[in-house]
C-alpha positions in Angstrom: -22.3 51.3 -48.8 -18.7 52.1 -49.9 -17.7 52.5 -46.3 -19.1 49.1 -45.4 -17.2 47.5 -48.4 -14.0 49.2 -47.4 -14.3 48.2 -43.8 -15.1 44.6 -44.8 -12.0 44.5 -47.0 -9.7 46.0 -44.5 -10.8 44.4 -41.2 -9.6 40.8 -42.0 -6.2 42.0 -43.2 -5.7 44.1 -40.1 -6.8 41.3 -37.8 -4.5 38.8 -39.5 -1.6 41.2 -39.3 -2.3 41.9 -35.6 -2.5 38.2 -34.8 0.7 37.5 -36.7 2.5 40.4 -34.9 1.3 39.2 -31.5 2.3 35.6 -32.3 5.7 36.7 -33.5 6.3 38.9 -30.4 5.2 36.0 -28.2 7.6 33.6 -29.9 10.5 36.1 -29.7 9.8 36.7 -26.0 9.6 33.0 -25.3 12.9 32.3 -27.1 14.6 35.3 -25.5 13.4 34.3 -22.0 14.4 30.7 -22.5 17.9 31.6 -23.6 18.2 34.0 -20.7 17.2 31.4 -18.2 19.5 28.8 -19.8 22.6 30.9 -20.0 22.3 33.9 -17.7 19.6 33.1 -15.2 20.1 32.3 -11.5 20.2 28.6 -12.2 22.6 28.8 -15.2 25.6 27.8 -13.0 24.1 24.4 -12.2 25.0 21.4 -14.5 22.5 19.6 -16.6 21.4 19.0 -20.2 21.0 22.3 -22.1 17.6 21.1 -23.4 16.3 20.8 -19.9 17.6 24.3 -19.1 15.7 25.7 -22.1 12.4 23.9 -21.9 10.2 22.0 -19.5 9.3 19.6 -22.3 11.9 16.9 -21.5 10.8 16.7 -17.9 7.2 16.7 -18.9 7.8 13.8 -21.3 9.7 11.9 -18.6 6.9 12.4 -16.1 4.2 11.5 -18.6 5.9 8.3 -19.8 6.8 7.3 -16.2 10.5 7.3 -16.9 11.5 10.1 -14.5 12.4 7.5 -11.8 15.0 6.1 -14.2 16.2 9.2 -16.0 16.7 11.5 -12.9 19.1 9.0 -11.2 20.9 8.8 -14.6 21.3 12.6 -14.7 22.7 12.6 -11.2 25.2 9.9 -12.1 26.4 12.0 -15.0 26.2 15.5 -13.5 26.6 15.1 -9.8 24.4 15.6 -6.7 22.7 18.8 -8.0 21.2 18.7 -11.5 19.1 21.2 -13.4 16.1 19.4 -14.6 14.1 22.2 -16.1 14.4 26.0 -16.6 13.3 26.7 -13.0 13.9 23.4 -11.1 16.9 21.6 -9.5 17.1 18.0 -8.4 19.1 17.2 -5.3 20.4 13.9 -4.1 22.3 12.7 -1.0 21.5 12.1 2.6 22.0 15.7 3.7 20.0 17.3 0.9 16.6 17.3 2.7 18.1 18.7 5.9 20.1 21.3 4.0 17.0 22.6 2.2 14.2 22.1 4.7 16.1 21.8 8.0 15.7 23.9 11.1 16.8 27.5 10.7 17.0 27.5 6.9 15.8 31.1 6.4 15.8 33.0 3.1 14.9 30.0 0.9 12.3 31.3 -1.6 9.1 29.3 -1.7 7.5 29.4 -5.2 3.8 30.1 -4.7 3.1 28.2 -8.0 4.3 25.0 -6.3 1.7 25.2 -3.6 -2.1 25.2 -3.9 -3.6 28.6 -3.1 -5.4 28.5 0.2 -9.1 29.3 0.1 -8.7 31.9 2.9 -5.5 33.4 1.4 -3.5 32.5 4.5 -0.6 30.1 3.8 0.0 27.1 6.1 3.1 26.5 8.1 4.7 24.7 5.1 4.0 27.3 2.4 4.3 30.5 4.5 7.1 33.0 4.0 9.8 33.4 6.7 7.9 35.8 8.8 4.6 33.8 8.7 6.4 30.6 9.3 8.2 31.9 12.4 4.9 33.3 13.7 3.0 30.1 13.2 5.8 27.9 14.4 6.1 29.9 17.7 2.4 29.1 18.4 2.8 25.4 17.8 6.3 24.7 19.0 5.3 24.1 22.7 3.0 21.2 21.6 6.0 19.4 20.1 8.5 20.0 22.9 10.1 17.0 24.5 8.2 17.7 27.8 4.8 18.0 26.1 5.3 14.7 24.1 6.4 12.9 27.3 3.2 14.1 29.0 1.1 12.5 26.3 3.0 9.1 26.5 0.3 7.4 28.7 -2.4 8.4 26.2 -0.4 7.1 23.3 0.3 3.8 25.1 -3.5 3.4 25.8 -4.3 3.6 22.1 -1.5 1.2 21.2 -2.6 -1.3 23.8 -6.2 -1.0 22.6 -5.1 -1.8 19.1 -3.1 -4.7 20.3 -6.0 -6.1 22.3 -8.5 -5.7 19.4 -6.1 -7.5 17.0 -5.7 -10.3 19.5 -9.5 -10.6 19.9 -9.8 -10.9 16.1 -7.1 -13.5 15.9 -8.6 -15.6 18.7 -12.0 -15.4 17.1 -10.6 -16.4 13.7 -12.0 -13.2 12.1 -10.4 -11.1 9.4 -9.1 -7.9 10.8 -9.1 -4.6 9.0 -5.6 -3.5 9.9 -5.9 -0.2 8.0 -8.8 0.8 10.2 -7.0 -0.3 13.3 -3.9 1.7 12.3 -5.9 4.8 11.3 -8.0 4.8 14.6 -4.8 4.4 16.6 -2.7 7.0 15.0 -5.5 9.6 14.6 -5.6 10.0 18.4 -8.7 12.2 18.6 -8.1 12.8 22.3 -5.0 14.9 21.4 -6.7 16.7 18.5 -10.2 17.3 19.8 -10.1 16.4 23.5 -12.4 13.4 23.1 -12.9 10.3 21.0 -15.2 9.8 18.1 -13.3 7.0 16.4 -13.1 3.7 18.1 -11.6 0.4 17.2 
């Protein structure tokens, strides 16, 4: 009985102490890692508000309130074409930014797996694959998008565009309402190219 009483008296105190210690260690770790990211991390050399460099909270609030489309341009106006918007994010502006980041031959750019959904088969797509995987997949697909291959498909593409035009003209002459979204989707889907036959028709 004494053992049970002693255990009952000591267990809550030990649990509270353990929880307090874990909470304190977590808080210290968070503060230390945030300060490291803000002042010594790989993105510390880029300009931007210090609060954005320490926490994702300002960016989260901007996104939640729908003000990011106003605040981000304001940050660029103040800090320049490259702005640090959160501890691990940069915002780029300018006509050449997309090409500089995603353009052909841009190897060595790290793709954060947290940014992309994890594929069900654990094989990343062409967009999310690492350099080796991207090169391998691109080599398989590149011939399909060559200038010669696209020119060979021109008659097929013209056929679908002409068919869409004819169907729209028929609807107009009959005075019927036309579902332009359906026309556009059926035309651009081009099932002949994808599956070697048609199962969508206008």
